[in-house]
Every structure is written in structure tokens, then in C-alpha cells.
N, C-alpha and C positions, 0 to 999 in steps of 0.2 A: 817556656818556648819563646822564640822570637819570630817576628814576621818582617820580611824585607819586601817592600813594594817596588816592583821592577817594571811595571807597565800599567797602562790605563790609569795613570795618576794625573788628575787635572786635565784629562783628555779621554777620548772614547775608543782608543785602539791600543793594541799591543798588550792585552791583559796577561799579567804574570805576577804572582805573589808567592814568595818562597817562605815556607815554614820550616824552622829547625827546632826540633823538640829537645828537651833537656837530656834525653837519652841518646841524642845524636842522629835521629832520623831526619831526612830532608824530604819534604813533600812540596811539590810545586802545584799551586792552584792555577790551572790554565797555563797554556803556553802559546800565547797569541802573537800574531804577526802585526807589525805596524803597517797600516794601510792608508791610502788617500793622498800621498804626496809623491807618487811616482818613484823615481830612482833616489829621491832624497831620503827615503826611509831605509835604504840599503844599510847604511852604517848603523842605524838604530837597531835593525834586526840582527846584525852580526854581533853586536855588543850585548850579550845576554845578561851580564852581571853575576854569573855563576858558572862553575865548571860542570857541564853535563855529566861527566864521568862520576862525579860525587853525588849525583842526585839519586835518591832511592826510588821515587815513584812520582807520577803525575796524576792529579785528580782533575778531570776535565768536566766542566759544567755543561758545555754544548759544542756543536760542531762549527759554528761560525768561525771564519778564518781569523778574525781578530781575537779569538780565544784559543784556537787549535793550530793555527798556521805554521808555527815553528816546531811542531813535534818532529817532523822528519829531519829538521836541521839539528836538533839536539841528538837525534839518533845518529846522524852523520858524524857528530863530534864525540860519540862514544857512550851516550846514554843507553843502558840496556835494562832499565827497570820496567815495572808494569805501568800501564796507562789505564786508569779506572774510569769508566763512564757507563752510560746506559746502552742497551743494544741498538736503539735507533741512532744514537750519536755515533756509535762505531760504524754503522752502515753509511751514514752521511759523510763521515770523515774519509772513508775509503774513496768516495766519489769526489769530495771537495778538495782533498789534499792532492789527489792525482791531477785535478784540473789546475790547481795552484802551481804545481811543479811545471806543468806545460806552459802556463802563462809566464812564469819566471824565465824559462828558457827562451821564449819569444822576446820578452822585454830585454833580456841581456843581449841577445843577438842584435836587436835593433840599436841598443845603446853602444855596443862595441863597434858596429858599422859607422855610427856617428863619430865615435872617437877616431877611427881610422881616417875619416875624411878630414877631421880637424888636425890630425898629427900624421900626415902622409910620409914624413921622413924619419919617423921614430919607430922603426921596425913595425910599421903598421899599427902603431899605438899600443904595442904589447904591454909596456909598463903601466899604461893607463886602463887596461881592460879589467873587467870584473867577471866573476863566475857566478852562476846561479847559487842561491843558498843551498839548494838540494835538487835532486832529480828523481825520476820515477823509481829508480832502484832504492833510494833512501825511503821513499814512501812505502814501498813494498816491505822493506825491513821493519819500519816503524809499526806498520799495521799488525805485524805478528806479536806485538807486545801489548795489544789492547785486551783488557779483561772487563767483561760486562756484568752488571748487576741491575736488576729491575728496581722500580721505585719502592720506597717504604720497606726496604729490606736492610737491616742493620748487619754489617759484616766487618771483619777484622782486617786491617791493613798490616798491623804489627801487634805484638802482645799488648802494647800500651796505647794503641790507636784504633778507634772504631770509626766507621763512616756510614752514613745513610743518605741516599738520594731521595729528594722530594720533587715532584713535578712543578716546575716554575712557570709553565704555560707560555714560554717565550718562543719556542720553536719545537718541532718534533724531537723528542728525546732530551730536551733541556732539563737541567736539574739544579736545585738548591743543594749545596753540599754541606752536610752537618757532621763535623768532626768532634770526636770525644777523645781527649788526650790525657792520660793518667800521669801526673807529675806533681812536684812540690808546688804548693801555693806560694805566691809572693805578694808583697804589698806594692803599692804604686812606685816605690823607689827601687824595686827589684830585690828587696831583702827577703830571704826565705823564711817561711813560718815554720819549717820543719814538719809540716803535715802534707800528706799527699791527697790529691782528689782528682776526679775527672773534670777537666776543663772543657767547656763546650764552646766550640768556635764554629760559626755558620758563615758560609760564603754564598751570597745569593746568585752569583753569576749575573745574568740578565733576567729581569722580571717581566712577565707577560702582562697582557691586558686583563682587566677584571671580566670583560666580555669580549670574546673573540669569535669570529665566524667558524674557524676550523679547529681551534685548540681549546681544551678545557681551561678554566681559570686557574691561577696558581693555587696549589694545595697548601694547607697549613703545615708548618714545619715545627720541629721540637724547639723548646726553650733553649736559649744559648746565653753564655756569659759575655761573649765577644762577637761582634757582627761586622762583616765586611759587605757593604751594600753598594749597588750601582746607583747612578744619578743622572742618566742620559737626559731624561726629561724632568729633572728635578725642579725646573722653573716654569713648566708649562702644563696646560690641560688639553686633552684631546677632545675631538668631537665624539658624539655618541655613535656607536657602530651602525645603527640604523640610518642615522643622518648621513654617514659615510657612503652607504649604499646608494642613497638618493643623489648625493653629490656626484658619484661616479656616473650614474645614469645621465645626470644633467650635462656632464662634460662630454659623454658619448653623443648625446643628441645634438648638442651645440656644434661639435666638431664634425661628426660624420653625417648628420642629417641636414643641418641648416647650412654649414659652410662647405660641405662635400669634401672635407679634408681627411687627413690621417691622424689618428691619435697615437702618440708614442709614449709608452710607459716604461721608463727605466726602473727595473725592479730586481732585487736580489733573487737569485735563482732558487733559494731554499727558504720556504716560509712565506715571504711576501707574494711571490708569483702564485703559489698555490691558493692563497687567500683571495687574490684578485680573480683568479680563474673560477674559484668556487662562487664568488658573488656574481660574476657574469653568468655562470651556469644557473644560478637561482633566478636571475632576471630572464634568462632564456626559457627556463621551465615555466615562468609566470607569463610568458608571452610579451614581456616588456622590452626586451633587448632588440634594437633594430636589426634587420636581417642583413648584416654585413659580415665580411670575413674577419675572424679573430686569429692572430698568429702568435704563438709562443715561440719566439725565434732564439732558441738557446738549447744546445745539447745538454748542458748541465741541468736546466730546468726540467727538461724532458725526463732525464734519468732520476732526478730528485722526486718528481711526481710519482714515479713508479715505486719509490721507497715509501712515500706517504700512503700509497695504496696497500702496502704490506703491513701497515700498523693501524688498522681501523679502530682498535681498542684504545689507542692513544689520541684519537680525534674527539672533537666536541660532540655532545649529545645531539646538537643540531645537525651535524654531518651524518651521524649514525641514523638519525630519523630520515634524512634525505635518502640515504642508501636503501631504505625499505622499498622505495618506488623508483629510485634512480641509482642503478648499481655503480655508476661512475660519476661521482660528484665533481670530478676534475676534467670532464669532457662533454662536449655537446656538438651537434651537427655542423655548426659553422666555425668550430674551433679546429685549428690544425697546429700540431707541434712540428717545428722545423729543426732538423739537425744538419742537413747538407749545406755547405757553405755557398754552393751555387744557387740554391733556392733562396738563401738569405740575401745574396746580392741582387737577385731578381726582384725582391720586395722594393728595392730602391727605385725601380723603374715603373712601379705600379702607380696609377693615377687615381683609381677608384677609392672611395672611402673604406677605411679598415682600421682595426686596432692592432698595434704591434707591441707586444710585451717582451722585453729582452733585458739581459744583464749587460753592464753592471748597474746597481742601484744608484751609485754616486757618479755615474757617467765618466768614470776614469778609464775604462777599457771596455773590451767586448764589442759585440755586434751593435748594441744600441748606440754607441758613440758614432758609428758610421751612419746609422739611420738619422740621428740628430743632425749630423753634419750635412746630410743631403736634404733635410726638410726644414731646417731652422729659418730659412729665408722665405718660406712659403706661408703667407698669411692665412691660408685655409687650415693649417695644421696646428695641433696643440701638443706641447710636451708637458706631461703630467708627472710631477714629483710626488712620490707616495711614501717617502720615509726620510729618515735623518741623513743628511749629507755633511761630512766633515768639512769645516770651513774653507780649507784650501782646495777642495775638489771642484771639478767642472760643474757637478750637480748643485753645489752651493753658489758658485759664482754666477751661474746662469739665472739665478733667482734675484739678483740685485735689482732693486727698483730703478727704473729709468735707463737700464743698460741697453745700448743700441748695437754694440758690436761685441763679438766674442771670438777668441782664437781657438780653433779646433784643428788638430793635426797640423799646426803651424800656419794655418791660413785664417785671416780675419773674415768673419762672416756676419752679415747684417741680420739682426734678430727681428723677424717679422712674424714668426709663429707666436701663438699664445703660450705663455709660460704660467702654469698654475700648479697648485699644491693641495693635496688632501692629507691631513695629518692622521686621520682615523685609521689608516692601514698600518700604522706603526706596530711593530712587535713588542715595543717597550711600554710598560705602564707609565702614565703621567704621575705627577707628584701626589695627587689625591689618591689614585689607585694604589700606589706603592705604600703610602702612609697607612691607609686603611688595612692593607694586607699585613703589614708588619705589626700593627697594633692588635690585629686579630690573632696573630701567631704567637706574639710574645707578651710577657709581662715587662713593660718598659723599665720599671724600676729595678729589675733583676739583671739588666744588661749593663755590664760594667763599662765597656768602651765600644764606640761605634766608629768605623773607618769608612769614609765616603770616597768611592772610587768611580771610574768609568763615567766621567762627565766633565765637560768643559768647566773651568774654574768658576765662572759665574753661575753655572747651573748647580755645581756642587755646593757653593756658598748659600744659594737660595734654599737648596734642599736641606742643608744643615739647620737652617732656621725652622723649616717645617718639621724636621725631626725633633728639634728642641720643644716646639709648641705641642708636639704629640706626647711628650713625656720622656724622651730619651735624653741622656746626659753624657758628658765626656765624649763629644763628637769631634772627630779630627778629619782633616783633609790632607792625607799624606802627599808629599812630593816624591818624584822618582828617586829611588835609592834610599828613602827613609827606612829606618829599622826601629821597631818597637819591641819591648820585652813585656811579656804577659805572665 
């Protein structure tokens, strides 16, 4: 077989890895959208690197858009194979892909209006305009091709290809994908040995934390010969989860009690928001949360939380213990979920202390961007970053030390609000957690080759060193478009 690396190579977005077996089957591991660079990503998303009509199936590790966001696009271009994932991933994709289609339509409309203003005499900019990658109809069509299997159940994709999902602890429904492919063995030069065997290839997708408030830790997966692994935090260590809880409470007290300001938390709608809400719920139950309004200002977050409530068996033991006396671990008396846009706009006129949790986590779009624009010049307020931000995004730029001005919606704004960050809410394991997990799952000397993906180059290179120190050998960091034969 061969693997072509088509995305999330030396960066953390656009995850796509194409497997072609010796018998001719084509299997795409994830079908992620490039995110974080506005309209600059449009060309990258349209250039797939393969013909969707020739693709047999997609194996989807989880629902985050940088892993699933182009599924409706390949459907639009003619893909009609099956999309294999867990049940929770399917439910979340139905929600998230619909939202992504809507956002695309809005972004394209705004972009085309701008082009019309720039080219008023060229048929209203017709030759310069772009179309959305896909629309709601394409999402509906793609969703009909999802096929779901639970964790730890070995099933057959083709006569010579087996697949098993293992819980990766990264988000609800996330899975490590373990493939077994029956074909001729080859030496490192690609020469056939004339013997056939089951080759074991594991794709980690994104790996979760060793200890998470709302999700179980990643579960051990079967031994493999070849490993494709993520490296988002391959050069960093996170704070302890309990320290994270105290850090959050400290920021709430400092902002809302002492400075009488508003705490703005840009957060991904699925996973991160639910974890923050759960921690606030625990603080509320313990009588430690100040009596202030808490708003989750996001239709997506509201709907995603409903899906989390549907899968209690996939949540952590801590959450299940909480549910014995608190039937809703994602809700408390001072918490309100907001979906109506008029209520969202009204939050910008509020003066009293409160907490506003809203998407997007990288501050590139969504309601949170408006909240930040309205409050960034208020010294009473705090903007709390709780996860990874791609280097070109507003969420990353706003954290630059000494930065005094920032452009939001085309206007320069003075930064007077506190900008702070808590790493411990990340859904990705740090390098120590990932190394410990991999070495507990695998006999390192039996892994023939390792491919490090889904990390900035500096992070991937550091992680390669950690993998080598842990006993792994033949570790590669593929570039986009690289093809390897196994």
C-alpha cells in the first residue's frame, strides 16, 4: 500500500491522508478543511489532491471541522462511498457541517460584496467572485453516506481491510483508527517478498488528555506496524487539570468580582465549551462560583451540549458520578444558553459583571469576535484564551506580548482589556501524555515506521525527538503531497 499525505502536514489543519492498497482500494483518513486564514484557505480547500469520484470510502476519526469539514465538498464533486465513524461523531457532524455550510455562504457573500466594490465596472466583479465550497443540500446528501460503529468492534471495510475504533479521549465520539490490510510484504526499498500478511496501520487522529473533566482518558489500542500520530503539543506540557480549575476561578474572581468587568472566553463549540461549563457547574455546586450571570452565546454550543447529554456512557466517570446528584452537569441556575441573535447583541450593552462563552475558539468568526471588538478597550474586562490558536488567527495575534493595538473588522482598537491564557483546557494531550499513552499501547520496537502529522514543524520536530527517546525508530515528518510505500 501507499500513503499520500494531503493535509495537516507540518501544520494543524486540513487533515487528509490517502491510502491506496495493493488491491486498488482507496481509503481517505479524515477529510478536513483548512481553517484559520479566512478566504486565503479557499484555494487550499478546493485543491484536494485526488479525484473524489475514485475514492472508495472515508474513515473519520472525529467531528472537528479540520478533520471532517470537506466531506460535503467531496460529495458535491461526486464521492458516493461510505463514511465510517462512531455514532456520536455522526451526530456531531450533522450539526457542525450544517453550521459550516451556513458560515461559508455568509463569508462568500461578504467577500463577493467587497469584490463588487473594488471592481464596480467589471460586471459587478463577476469574473472575480467565488462560490461556497458546498451548501446545505450537499451536507444533507453527504450525511446519508455515514455508517457508524461503536468502539472496540472490529469490522470489515473490504475482504482484505479490517477497521477498529478505539476511544481517543479527544472529544465526544473521537477514535483512534486501527486498520488491518492483507497484502504482500515489502522491504524498505519496495521489493516484494512474495509473502502476504496483515499489515497493521494505526491513525491516532487527535489524542486527548490523560485526565479530562468530561471525557475518559484515551483507551489502549492494538499493536501496529505503522503509526500516523498527531503532534499539536509535541513541544509543550499542560497544567494539571485541578490547577486549571483554580486558575479559572482566579480569573473569574479577578475580572468579575474585583474589577467588576466581563470575562470573555472564546471557545470551540464542541468539547471545550462543555468542559468549561462543567467546571463552572462544579464550582457552582461547591458554592465557590460568584453569583454572576454566565452566558453560553452560541446556537452551535447549545445544540452540541444536547448531543453530549445523549451519550452519558461516553463521558468520564467524574461526570457520571456528578449525575447521581446533579442530573444536568452542563447547566446551573445562573447559566443561560443564548441562541437568538437579538439577545446576543444585547449582551454588548450590558455593564454588569458576567461570563460570556462563545465561538469561535480562534477568534476568527462568530459572535465572540463581536464581543471582543466591543470590550477589548475596557480595562475592566478579560479575554481568556483556553486552547490552541493557529499562528495567523486573531486569537494568536492578540496574545503577542506588548501589543497595544489590534485590527478587528477593519478597525484598529486599543488593547486595554487583560489578555490571559489557560492551557489546561486543551483537548490535546501534551508530549508527555502522548508518549506515555503510545508506549503503554505499543511495543515500540515492533513499530516499523512512524509518521508525525498535525503539528507545526517546530512542534513536530521536538516531538520526533521525544518519540526517539521513548524507543521509536524510523520517524518521519512528511510534507504536503509526500507519498510513502509500505
